[in-house]
C-alpha positions in Angstrom: -6.5 11.0 -8.6 -6.3 10.3 -4.9 -3.7 7.5 -5.0 -1.6 5.9 -7.7 0.1 2.5 -7.3 2.7 1.9 -10.0 0.8 3.0 -13.2 -2.7 2.3 -11.8 -4.8 5.3 -10.6 -7.5 5.2 -7.9 -10.2 7.8 -7.9 -11.7 9.3 -4.8 -15.0 7.5 -5.2 -13.2 4.1 -5.1 -11.3 4.6 -1.9 -13.1 4.0 1.4 -10.3 4.4 3.9 -6.5 4.3 4.3 -4.9 3.1 7.5 -1.2 3.9 8.2 1.0 2.3 10.9 4.6 3.2 11.8 6.5 0.8 14.0 9.9 1.9 15.2 12.3 -0.9 16.4 13.7 -0.8 19.9 15.8 -3.1 22.0 15.0 -3.6 25.7 17.5 -4.1 28.5 16.2 -4.8 32.0 18.8 -4.5 34.7 18.2 -6.4 38.0 15.8 -4.4 40.2 15.6 -1.4 37.8 13.3 -0.1 35.1 13.7 -1.2 31.6 16.1 0.8 29.3 15.2 1.0 25.7 17.8 1.4 22.9 17.1 2.7 19.4 17.7 -0.1 16.8 18.0 0.9 13.2 14.9 0.8 11.1 11.2 1.7 11.1 8.5 -0.4 9.5 5.8 1.7 7.8 2.7 0.0 6.5 -0.4 1.2 4.8 -3.7 -0.6 4.2 -5.9 0.8 1.4 -9.5 -0.3 1.3 -12.0 0.6 -1.4 -14.9 -0.5 -3.5 -15.9 -0.7 -7.1 -19.7 -0.6 -7.8 -21.0 -1.2 -11.3 -17.5 -0.6 -12.6 -15.2 -2.6 -14.8 -14.4 -6.0 -13.4 -11.0 -5.7 -15.1 -9.7 -3.1 -12.6 -8.9 -5.6 -9.8 -7.3 -7.8 -12.5 -4.9 -5.0 -13.3 -4.0 -4.7 -9.7 -3.5 -8.5 -9.5 -0.9 -8.3 -12.3 1.0 -5.6 -10.4 1.0 -7.8 -7.3 2.2 -10.9 -9.2 5.4 -9.0 -10.3 6.6 -9.2 -6.7 8.7 -6.1 -7.1 8.7 -2.7 -5.4 6.3 -0.2 -7.0 5.8 3.5 -6.4 2.9 4.6 -4.3 2.0 8.3 -4.7 -0.7 10.1 -2.7 -2.6 13.2 -3.8 -0.7 15.1 -1.1 2.5 14.6 -3.2 4.1 12.0 -0.9 5.7 9.3 -3.1 7.5 6.2 -1.7 8.6 2.8 -2.9 6.4 0.0 -1.5 6.0 -3.8 -1.7 2.5 -5.1 -1.9 2.2 -7.8 0.8 -1.4 -8.6 0.4 -4.3 -8.0 -2.0 -7.8 -9.2 -1.3 -11.1 -8.8 -3.2 -14.6 -9.7 -2.2 -17.0 -9.9 -5.2 -20.8 -9.7 -4.6 -24.1 -9.4 -6.5 -23.4 -11.0 -9.8 -25.3 -10.4 -13.1 -24.9 -12.7 -16.1 -23.7 -10.3 -18.7 -21.1 -8.3 -16.8 -19.8 -10.1 -13.7 -19.8 -8.7 -10.2 -21.7 -5.5 -9.5 -19.8 -4.8 -6.2 -16.2 -5.5 -5.6 -14.6 -4.7 -2.2 -10.8 -4.6 -2.2 -8.0 -4.2 0.3 -4.3 -3.6 -0.5 -1.6 -3.9 2.1 1.8 -2.3 1.4 5.0 -1.9 3.3 7.5 0.9 2.6 10.9 -0.2 1.4 14.3 1.6 1.4 15.3 3.4 -1.7 18.8 3.7 -2.9 19.5 7.3 -3.8 20.7 7.8 -7.3 20.2 10.5 -9.9 17.8 8.4 -12.0 15.7 7.6 -8.8 15.7 11.2 -7.9 14.5 12.3 -11.3 11.8 9.5 -11.3 10.6 10.8 -8.0 10.1 14.2 -9.4 7.9 13.0 -12.3 
């Protein structure tokens, strides 16, 4: 396993790249004839874009991810490093190529965009995070 999204597990051969972006929020105040002053505003937006490929693999795997996306609820994203966060899937794209009649697409490129969401701390959430 390299990444799991909810109950779905991605293997290393399926992931091409993962892009991460952290955007802190600041407020800007510009006094007359002076440099700007920046103030910290609560919140940080952290996004991840996971890109991968399925070659000669089951065409049902992207369909499973589609069902997770259609729930429109936060899911747990866990990396092989042990980092586990709650995320919302904001975009899911597939690009199917090279079709054969008896099995469907031979090559499926996919891209999943997620944004991290705040978790309420409670004992059940803490225990779930340890699993």
